[in-house]
Structures are given as structure tokens and as C-alpha cells.
C-alpha positions as CSV (number, residue, x, y, z in Angstrom):
1,M,20.0,-7.6,11.7
2,G,17.2,-8.7,14.0
3,Q,16.3,-12.2,15.2
4,K,16.4,-14.9,12.5
5,G,17.2,-12.5,9.7
6,L,14.6,-9.8,10.2
7,D,15.5,-6.3,11.3
8,M,13.0,-5.4,14.0
9,R,14.7,-2.5,15.5
10,V,12.4,0.2,14.1
11,P,9.5,1.0,16.3
12,V,6.2,0.5,14.5
13,L,5.4,4.2,15.2
14,V,7.7,5.3,12.4
15,T,5.5,3.5,9.9
16,G,1.9,2.9,10.6
17,L,0.9,5.5,13.2
18,I,-2.7,5.0,12.3
19,V,-2.5,1.4,13.4
20,L,-1.7,2.6,17.0
21,L,-5.1,4.2,17.0
22,W,-6.9,1.0,16.4
23,L,-8.0,0.4,20.0
24,A,-9.4,4.0,20.1
25,A,-11.1,3.6,16.7
26,G,-14.6,3.7,18.2
27,S,-14.2,7.3,19.4
28,A,-11.9,8.3,16.5
29,A,-14.3,7.0,13.9
30,G,-17.1,8.9,15.4
31,S,-15.1,12.1,14.9
32,S,-13.8,11.4,11.5
33,V,-16.8,10.5,9.4
34,A,-16.1,11.4,5.8
35,P,-18.0,14.4,4.5
36,E,-20.0,14.4,1.4
37,P,-17.8,13.8,-1.6
38,P,-16.9,17.1,-3.3
39,A,-18.6,17.8,-6.6
40,V,-16.4,17.7,-9.6
41,S,-15.5,21.2,-10.7
42,D,-13.2,23.0,-13.0
43,A,-10.9,24.0,-10.2
44,R,-7.3,23.2,-10.9
45,A,-4.3,22.7,-8.6
46,T,-1.2,23.5,-10.6
47,G,2.3,24.4,-9.6
48,P,4.5,27.1,-11.1
49,E,5.8,26.6,-14.6
50,V,9.4,26.9,-13.4
51,V,10.7,24.6,-10.7
52,R,13.2,26.4,-8.5
53,A,13.6,24.0,-5.6
54,G,16.9,22.6,-6.8
55,E,18.7,25.9,-7.3
56,T,21.0,25.2,-4.4
57,T,22.3,22.0,-6.0
58,T,24.4,21.2,-9.0
59,H,21.8,19.6,-11.3
60,T,21.2,21.5,-14.5
61,M,18.5,19.6,-16.5
62,Y,14.9,19.0,-15.7
63,L,12.8,16.5,-17.8
64,P,9.1,16.7,-18.2
65,W,6.7,14.5,-16.2
66,I,6.2,11.1,-17.9
67,A,2.9,9.5,-17.1
68,K,3.3,5.8,-16.3
69,R,1.0,3.3,-14.6
70,Y,2.1,0.4,-12.6
71,P,2.9,-2.7,-14.7
72,M,-0.2,-4.9,-14.3
73,E,1.8,-8.1,-14.8
74,D,3.6,-7.5,-11.5
75,G,0.3,-7.9,-9.6
76,P,-0.7,-5.7,-6.6
77,F,0.7,-8.0,-3.9
78,G,3.1,-6.2,-1.6
79,V,4.4,-6.3,2.0
80,Q,5.9,-3.7,4.4
81,V,9.3,-4.7,5.7
82,Y,12.1,-2.9,7.6
83,G,14.9,-5.3,6.8
84,V,15.4,-8.9,5.8
85,D,18.3,-11.1,4.9
86,L,18.6,-12.8,1.5
87,D,17.0,-16.0,2.7
88,W,13.9,-14.0,3.5
89,V,14.1,-12.1,0.2
90,Y,13.8,-15.4,-1.6
91,R,11.1,-16.8,0.7
92,M,9.0,-13.6,0.2
93,T,9.4,-14.1,-3.6
94,A,8.3,-17.7,-3.3
95,M,5.2,-16.6,-1.5
96,G,4.3,-14.5,-4.5
97,M,5.1,-11.1,-3.2
98,R,5.6,-8.6,-6.1
99,W,6.2,-5.4,-4.2
100,V,8.0,-4.4,-1.0
101,R,8.0,-1.1,0.9
102,L,11.2,-0.2,2.7
103,P,12.3,2.9,4.6
104,L,15.3,4.9,3.4
105,Y,16.9,6.4,6.4
106,W,18.4,9.8,5.5
107,R,20.1,10.3,8.9
108,T,21.9,6.9,8.7
109,I,23.4,7.7,5.3
110,E,24.2,11.4,6.0
111,P,24.5,11.7,9.8
112,Q,26.6,14.8,9.3
113,N,26.0,17.5,6.7
114,T,28.3,16.5,3.8
115,T,28.4,15.8,0.1
116,P,27.5,12.6,-1.7
117,Q,31.0,11.3,-2.0
118,Y,31.1,11.0,1.8
119,Y,27.7,9.4,2.4
120,T,27.7,6.2,4.4
121,W,25.7,3.9,2.2
122,Q,24.7,0.7,4.0
123,P,26.0,-2.6,2.4
124,G,23.4,-4.7,4.2
125,F,20.5,-2.5,3.0
126,E,21.9,-2.5,-0.6
127,Q,22.2,-6.3,-0.5
128,Q,18.5,-6.5,0.2
129,L,17.7,-4.1,-2.7
130,A,19.8,-6.1,-5.1
131,G,18.1,-9.3,-3.9
132,F,14.7,-8.0,-4.5
133,S,15.6,-6.7,-7.9
134,A,17.1,-10.0,-8.9
135,S,13.9,-11.7,-7.8
136,G,11.7,-9.4,-9.9
137,V,10.2,-7.6,-6.9
138,Q,9.4,-3.9,-7.2
139,V,10.7,-1.8,-4.3
140,I,9.1,1.4,-2.9
141,L,11.6,3.4,-0.9
142,T,10.0,5.7,1.6
143,L,12.1,8.7,2.7
144,D,12.4,8.5,6.5
145,S,14.3,10.0,9.4
146,N,15.7,13.4,8.7
147,P,19.1,14.1,10.2
148,S,19.0,16.4,13.2
149,W,21.1,19.0,11.4
150,A,18.4,19.3,8.7
151,A,15.1,19.3,10.6
152,T,13.6,19.7,14.1
153,Y,11.4,16.7,13.7
154,L,12.5,13.3,12.4
155,N,9.8,13.2,9.7
156,G,8.7,16.8,9.5
157,P,9.6,20.0,7.6
158,I,13.2,20.7,6.6
159,D,13.6,23.8,8.7
160,R,17.3,24.0,9.8
161,V,19.0,24.1,6.4
162,E,18.1,25.1,2.9
163,I,15.8,22.5,1.3
164,G,18.4,22.0,-1.4
165,E,20.2,19.7,1.1
166,L,17.2,17.3,0.8
167,T,17.3,17.6,-3.0
168,Q,21.0,16.7,-3.0
169,F,20.5,13.6,-0.9
170,V,17.5,12.4,-2.9
171,Q,19.2,12.9,-6.2
172,A,22.2,11.0,-5.0
173,A,20.0,8.1,-3.8
174,V,18.1,8.0,-7.0
175,W,21.3,8.1,-9.1
176,R,22.7,5.2,-7.0
177,Y,19.6,3.0,-6.6
178,S,17.9,3.5,-10.0
179,Q,20.7,1.6,-11.7
180,P,21.6,-2.1,-11.7
181,P,21.8,-4.1,-9.5
182,Y,19.1,-2.2,-7.5
183,N,16.7,-0.8,-10.2
184,V,14.5,1.1,-7.8
185,K,11.8,3.1,-9.6
186,Y,9.3,4.1,-6.8
187,W,10.0,6.9,-4.3
188,E,7.6,7.9,-1.5
189,F,8.1,10.9,0.7
190,Y,7.4,10.4,4.4
191,N,4.9,8.2,6.0
192,E,1.5,9.6,7.0
193,P,2.5,13.2,6.6
194,D,-1.0,14.3,7.5
195,N,-0.2,13.7,11.2
196,G,-0.6,17.0,13.2
197,N,0.1,15.7,16.7
198,V,3.5,16.9,18.0
199,L,3.7,14.1,20.6
200,F,3.6,11.5,17.9
201,A,6.1,13.6,15.8
202,E,8.5,13.6,18.7
203,Q,8.4,9.8,18.5
204,G,9.1,9.7,14.8
205,A,5.8,10.0,13.0
206,G,5.3,12.1,9.9
207,Y,4.5,15.7,10.8
208,F,3.2,18.0,8.1
209,G,-0.5,18.0,9.1
210,H,-0.6,21.7,10.0
211,T,2.1,22.8,7.5
212,P,0.9,21.4,4.1
213,G,2.9,24.1,2.3
214,A,6.1,22.7,3.8
215,Y,5.1,19.3,2.4
216,V,4.5,20.8,-1.1
217,D,8.0,22.4,-0.7
218,V,9.4,18.9,-0.2
219,L,7.7,17.5,-3.2
220,E,8.7,20.4,-5.4
221,A,12.3,20.2,-4.2
222,V,12.6,16.5,-5.3
223,Y,10.2,15.9,-8.2
224,Q,12.0,17.3,-11.2
225,P,15.5,16.6,-9.8
226,I,14.4,12.9,-9.5
227,K,13.2,13.0,-13.1
228,S,16.4,14.5,-14.3
229,V,18.3,11.5,-12.9
230,D,15.8,8.8,-13.9
231,P,13.0,9.8,-16.2
232,E,11.3,6.4,-15.4
233,A,11.1,7.1,-11.7
234,Q,7.7,7.5,-10.1
235,V,7.0,9.8,-7.1
236,L,4.4,8.7,-4.6
237,L,2.6,11.0,-2.3
238,G,3.4,10.0,1.3
239,G,0.8,7.5,2.3
240,L,-2.0,9.4,4.0
241,A,-3.8,8.1,7.0
242,Y,-6.8,10.2,6.1
243,D,-8.8,9.0,9.1
244,A,-8.9,9.6,12.9
245,W,-9.8,13.3,12.6
246,P,-9.3,15.8,14.2
247,D,-6.4,14.4,16.2
248,P,-3.8,13.2,15.4
249,F,-4.5,13.5,11.6
250,V,-5.6,16.7,9.9
251,E,-8.6,16.4,7.7
252,D,-7.9,19.2,5.2
253,F,-4.2,18.3,4.7
254,L,-4.8,16.7,1.3
255,D,-7.0,19.7,0.1
256,Q,-4.3,22.1,1.1
257,V,-1.6,20.1,-0.7
258,L,-3.8,20.3,-3.8
259,I,-4.7,23.9,-3.4
260,N,-1.0,24.7,-3.1
261,G,-0.1,23.0,-6.3
262,G,1.2,19.8,-4.9
263,A,-0.4,17.6,-7.6
264,A,2.2,18.8,-10.0
265,Y,4.9,17.1,-8.0
266,F,3.8,13.5,-7.5
267,D,2.8,10.8,-9.9
268,V,0.8,8.4,-7.7
269,M,-1.8,9.2,-5.1
270,N,-1.2,7.1,-2.0
271,F,-3.3,6.3,1.1
272,H,-3.7,3.9,4.0
273,Y,-6.7,1.8,4.9
274,Y,-7.6,0.0,8.1
275,P,-11.0,-1.7,8.7
276,A,-11.4,0.0,12.1
277,F,-12.5,3.0,10.1
278,R,-14.6,1.1,7.6
279,A,-17.9,2.7,8.7
280,N,-16.6,6.1,7.5
281,W,-16.2,4.9,3.9
282,E,-18.9,2.3,3.5
283,P,-21.4,4.8,2.0
284,Y,-19.1,5.1,-1.0
285,G,-18.3,1.4,-1.5
286,H,-17.3,-1.9,0.2
287,D,-14.4,-1.6,2.6
288,I,-11.2,-0.2,1.0
289,L,-13.2,0.5,-2.2
290,G,-15.3,3.1,-0.4
291,K,-12.2,5.1,0.7
292,L,-10.7,4.8,-2.8
293,T,-13.9,6.0,-4.4
294,Y,-14.1,9.0,-2.1
295,L,-10.5,10.0,-2.7
296,R,-10.8,9.7,-6.4
297,T,-13.7,12.0,-6.3
298,K,-11.8,14.4,-4.1
299,L,-8.9,14.6,-6.6
300,A,-11.4,15.0,-9.5
301,A,-12.8,18.1,-7.7
302,Y,-9.4,19.7,-8.2
303,G,-9.1,18.6,-11.8
304,V,-6.5,15.9,-10.8
305,Q,-6.4,12.4,-12.0
306,K,-3.7,10.0,-10.8
307,P,-3.2,6.3,-10.4
308,F,-3.7,5.2,-6.8
309,A,-1.6,3.0,-4.4
310,C,-2.4,1.8,-0.9
311,T,0.9,1.4,1.0
312,E,-0.6,0.2,4.3
313,T,-3.5,-2.1,5.1
314,G,-3.9,-5.1,7.3
315,W,-5.5,-6.9,10.2
316,F,-4.1,-8.2,13.5
317,T,-4.3,-11.6,15.2
318,N,-4.1,-11.1,19.0
319,P,-7.4,-12.2,20.4
320,D,-6.9,-10.0,23.5
321,A,-7.1,-7.0,21.2
322,G,-10.1,-8.4,19.2
323,G,-8.1,-10.0,16.4
324,S,-7.9,-13.6,15.2
325,D,-6.1,-15.8,12.7
326,E,-9.3,-16.5,10.9
327,V,-10.3,-12.9,10.3
328,Q,-6.8,-11.9,9.3
329,S,-6.5,-14.7,6.8
330,R,-9.8,-13.8,5.3
331,F,-8.9,-10.2,5.0
332,V,-5.7,-11.0,3.0
333,A,-7.7,-12.2,0.1
334,Q,-10.5,-9.7,0.5
335,V,-8.4,-6.5,0.5
336,F,-6.1,-7.5,-2.4
337,V,-9.0,-8.7,-4.6
338,R,-11.0,-5.6,-3.9
339,G,-8.0,-3.4,-4.7
340,A,-7.3,-5.3,-8.0
341,S,-10.9,-4.8,-9.0
342,A,-10.4,-1.0,-8.9
343,E,-6.9,-0.6,-10.4
344,L,-5.3,-0.1,-7.0
345,Y,-1.7,-1.0,-7.6
346,P,0.1,-1.9,-5.5
347,V,-1.5,-2.8,-2.2
348,I,1.0,-3.2,0.7
349,W,0.2,-5.5,3.6
350,F,1.3,-4.1,7.0
351,M,3.5,-6.0,7.7
352,L,5.6,-9.1,7.1
353,H,6.4,-9.9,10.7
354,D,4.9,-9.1,14.1
355,S,6.5,-6.3,16.0
356,P,7.6,-6.5,19.7
357,W,6.4,-2.9,20.0
358,D,2.8,-3.7,19.1
359,P,1.1,-6.6,20.8
360,R,-1.8,-6.7,18.4
361,S,0.4,-8.7,16.0
362,W,-0.1,-7.5,12.4
363,G,2.4,-9.8,10.7
364,L,2.0,-12.7,8.3
365,V,4.6,-14.4,10.5
366,D,5.0,-14.2,14.2
367,L,7.9,-13.0,16.3
368,E,9.7,-16.3,16.0
369,L,9.2,-16.1,12.2
370,N,6.7,-19.0,12.2
371,P,4.1,-18.5,9.4
372,K,0.6,-17.7,10.5
373,P,-2.5,-18.9,8.6
374,S,-2.5,-15.5,6.8
375,Y,1.0,-16.3,5.4
376,Y,-0.5,-19.4,3.6
377,A,-3.6,-17.3,2.6
378,F,-1.3,-14.8,1.0
379,Q,0.6,-17.6,-0.8
380,T,-2.7,-19.1,-2.0
381,L,-3.9,-15.7,-3.2
382,T,-0.8,-15.0,-5.3
383,T,-0.8,-18.5,-6.7
384,Q,-4.4,-18.5,-7.7
385,L,-4.3,-15.0,-9.3
386,F,-0.8,-15.3,-10.8
387,R,-0.9,-13.1,-14.0
388,A,-4.7,-12.9,-13.8
389,D,-6.5,-9.8,-15.0
390,Y,-9.6,-8.5,-13.3
391,A,-12.6,-8.9,-15.6
392,R,-15.7,-7.8,-13.7
393,T,-17.7,-7.8,-10.5
394,L,-20.6,-10.2,-10.3
395,G,-23.9,-8.6,-9.3
396,P,-26.6,-9.9,-7.0
397,E,-28.6,-11.2,-9.9
398,E,-25.7,-13.6,-10.6
399,T,-24.7,-14.4,-7.0
400,G,-28.3,-14.7,-5.7
401,S,-27.7,-12.4,-2.7
402,E,-26.6,-8.9,-1.8
403,Q,-24.5,-10.6,0.9
404,V,-22.2,-12.3,-1.7
405,E,-19.2,-10.4,-3.0
406,A,-17.7,-12.0,-6.1
407,Y,-15.0,-10.9,-8.6
408,E,-14.1,-12.5,-11.9
409,F,-10.5,-12.8,-13.1
410,T,-9.2,-14.2,-16.3
411,T,-5.9,-15.8,-17.4
412,P,-5.4,-17.2,-20.9
413,G,-7.9,-20.0,-21.2
414,H,-9.2,-19.8,-17.6
415,T,-11.8,-18.0,-15.5
416,I,-11.5,-17.6,-11.8
417,V,-14.2,-16.2,-9.5
418,V,-13.1,-15.1,-6.0
419,A,-16.1,-15.1,-3.7
420,W,-17.1,-14.7,-0.1
421,T,-20.1,-13.6,2.0
422,N,-20.4,-10.5,4.1
423,D,-22.6,-12.1,6.7
424,D,-22.1,-15.2,8.8
425,G,-24.1,-17.5,6.6
426,T,-23.4,-19.6,3.5
427,H,-24.9,-18.9,0.1
428,E,-25.3,-21.0,-3.0
429,L,-23.7,-19.8,-6.3
430,A,-24.7,-21.3,-9.6
431,L,-22.0,-20.9,-12.2
432,E,-22.2,-21.8,-15.9
433,A,-19.6,-24.5,-16.2
434,V,-19.3,-28.3,-16.6
435,Q,-17.1,-28.5,-13.5
436,V,-15.6,-26.1,-11.0
437,K,-12.5,-26.5,-8.9
438,V,-13.2,-25.0,-5.5
439,V,-10.0,-23.8,-3.8
440,D,-10.2,-22.6,-0.2
441,K,-8.0,-19.8,1.2
442,F,-5.3,-22.2,2.2
443,G,-5.1,-23.9,-1.2
444,N,-7.1,-27.0,-0.6
445,G,-9.1,-28.0,-3.7
446,T,-12.1,-30.1,-4.5
447,I,-14.0,-30.6,-7.8
448,V,-17.7,-30.0,-8.1
449,Y,-19.5,-31.2,-11.3
450,D,-22.6,-30.2,-13.1
451,G,-25.1,-32.8,-12.0
452,D,-23.8,-33.1,-8.4
453,D,-27.0,-31.3,-7.4
454,G,-29.1,-33.9,-9.2
455,L,-29.7,-31.9,-12.3
456,I,-27.5,-31.7,-15.4
457,D,-28.2,-28.2,-16.7
458,G,-24.9,-26.7,-17.6
459,R,-24.5,-25.1,-14.2
460,V,-22.4,-26.0,-11.2
461,H,-23.8,-25.2,-7.8
462,V,-21.2,-24.3,-5.1
463,W,-21.5,-22.9,-1.6
464,T,-19.5,-20.0,-0.2
465,G,-19.3,-18.4,3.2
466,P,-17.3,-15.6,4.9
467,S,-14.0,-17.3,4.1
468,P,-13.0,-16.5,0.5
469,V,-12.9,-19.3,-2.1
470,Y,-11.3,-19.4,-5.6
471,L,-13.7,-21.0,-8.1
472,R,-11.8,-22.1,-11.1
473,L,-14.3,-22.8,-13.9
474,G,-13.8,-25.8,-16.2
475,E,-10.6,-27.0,-14.4
476,A,-10.1,-30.6,-13.3
477,Q,-6.5,-30.2,-12.1
């Protein structure tokens, strides 16, 4: 394990290649402006009726696809980790994390081509999985690191053996980890597979950008075999960067996956979002909502409808790179609330801890594992919205300004409005209530009453600025 219980051995390049492009986002964004959203048509992307990818393995029964959305009660709150000890498993649970994304290293478990009874399962890794399950945390396992005997590139096409070798490994992993005490139900296949740059591929990045057919082969090889082992399992498309075109990412990768029938072999559409590329998606909606809207329209053009996940998003804190604790802690609430308003489950924050390989510092805790302000902002978010359901988005006629973004959530007997401004100013909100508890992003609360503005009229007047606040209507505690 790494220092103080976190495994920090894995270079950030393996997961989150797009974050390495942040400093070049100005030029990248200019070359990757999203095209007009495709018109919805009757075009269909379907796969063959008979799945043959597993013919080289011993499985004999395929079960039909079972549609299943993410359980809303779990909440969307997730974090990327590469390895933690049990103390941090429990600390992450206490901060309200409901999802975790972890890599599953094929080459570590099967370094030599063999059969499942000789796999080298990792006790430390399995202890983490059991700890997360016992704490009620949903785990997404991301297939990562092909063994050299199976593929030329660490996270590229299976081109040195029959693809049934991959099927065999995945089935064995699902059989082992879908059962107690692990209870894993979510399986993702490679990170940012839309990368097409060989130099990044040589350093461990996903590498299917120019070979989308080979990626569909991967999905086809594992999809029905996974279902045959665990009908409740959900297959996620590898999280697409879907930005920074034309290099390193390939713009038409998703189209080609759909054209080649790939939609038949995943349950959940999955993408990554970073604010450096916000301008590309703002015509379609605020921030992450713009990219989500665009991609939903894209899938609809192929006659495809799927639930969506975002398995990477975040902001950094190093001021030398243009980051700050203040902006990062704001974005924690903003991105999760926006996602929840559009049934984006889960949203995964990149990442729990800072990385020694990336000085921009994306973590909720630093290299010494000291919590940053964003850590407390995350904890406040999950506390305030615990088991809350999104109700509606408040319009400018209610907020008084186009610059105010506000979302209403409900729990039994309670209404919570999360609000902030998209300019540098403060704006007044008038809410129909006798009293409102105003909670800032770090959990500090004050009570504002009807009449505090000098007029008792059944409305409470509060002020909000660029830092999100939680407005709990009618609460005195």
C-alpha cells in the first residue's frame, strides 16, 4: 500500500488521460467544438441475434439483457480510488460516498496465460471490495491493464490471443466478485477507449480510438457471458473523454461503436466531463448538463436509449496551474447537484487523493492525506442531500435572475433548495416559507425568518453568491 493507507503507485495516466490535457485546453477546446446535435432518426444500431464471442470458453448459457437503472436511494456521490486500507474505506463511507470506481488489473491476476484455478487473486484488493460492500458502497470495477501475452497495448485491442481469453478472465472475475462478501454489480471496460494517440497508449491509456470495431468485439465478448454468471450485473461503456479532438481523442469513435452494433452490449452510457471543455457544451446546457444533453441526443439519433453515468469529473487546487481550494469546493456541490437533476447516476469525482504524478492536485485530500476544503464540501453535500430526491429546477421568474442556478430536492417532510450564482455577484432569493435554515458549503448554518427584511409576508429573503448554499425551508434545527 502507499503512504498512510492509500495506494498511489498507479500513474494518473492510466485513468484520466483527459485531465493531462487541461493545461492545453485552450487549443484543444478550439479544435473540438461539438457539432450540431444529430437529428433523431429511425436509424438503429443493433448487434447480431446470436452472440458468438464466447465460443472459445466453457460457458453454455446466455441470459437476456435485463434493464435496470441505478438505485436512486444510493445517491450519485462517488469517488475514484486506486487502493485504500480499511480505515479509509470507513472514512469514505462516513463522508457520504455511495460509489467507488476501482481498476481491476488483468495482468496482475493472470500474468501468464492460464486457467482460473491458477489466477493470482489479490487478498488486499479483495479486502477493500468486502469493506466497501459491508459499508453499503456500490463498486464499479474498470477492466485495466491487459497482460502482455494477450495484447500489444496495455489497454488496447486483444490482438495476440483469441478474445475468448478475455471472456474467460471476465467470467471468472464476475463469478468471484458478484457474490458475498464482495457483491460487485457494475463492470466497466477500459478507461477512455476513444484515445487514438499511440504515445499515450504506450504509457497505459485506453487505445481503441481508431479501432472501434475492436472495442465492440470486447463488449460482445463479455456482455452475455457476464449476464450468464450474474443476471443482475450491469455493463458500462468505458468512460469516454469525448473532448480534445482530433488528438488524442477520436471524435467519431462513439458513432462507430453504435454503427457497429455496440449498443447491444452495454447497459449504461458513460462519459467524462471536465470544465476546461465547458465552452464546447454550453450551447446545450449548463456545464456537465450540456454534454449530457448532447450525448443523449446522439444516442437517440441511433435509436438508443440508456441510463447515463459520469465516471470522471473534477477540479484541481494548485494555484500555479490556475486552480484553487475555493473553486474546487464550489464545483463539488455544483457538479453533483446538476447531475442529480438530470438522472445522471453515478457521478464519480476524480479523485480521492492528490497524485504525485500530477502537480495540479485533483484530490479531496492532499498527498499527506489531510482533508482539503473540498473534502468538507463533499461531506456537507452528502449530508444535506441524504436520501433526497430531485424535484425541479427553479426558473429565473422564481430566482429573480438568469445568473442564479437553483435546484429543489425533497425528503419526507422537507424541502431543500441548492442555489448559487454564475457571476461574481450576490443575488436575493425570496422563498415561500416561515423560516429557512441557510447552510453553507462547509455545513455552517444560520436561520433566516419571514420578517427579517421588515415585512411579514410569508416569504423569506436570503442572499446567495457563487458559493453554493443549501436552503432548508421551514427548519429550525
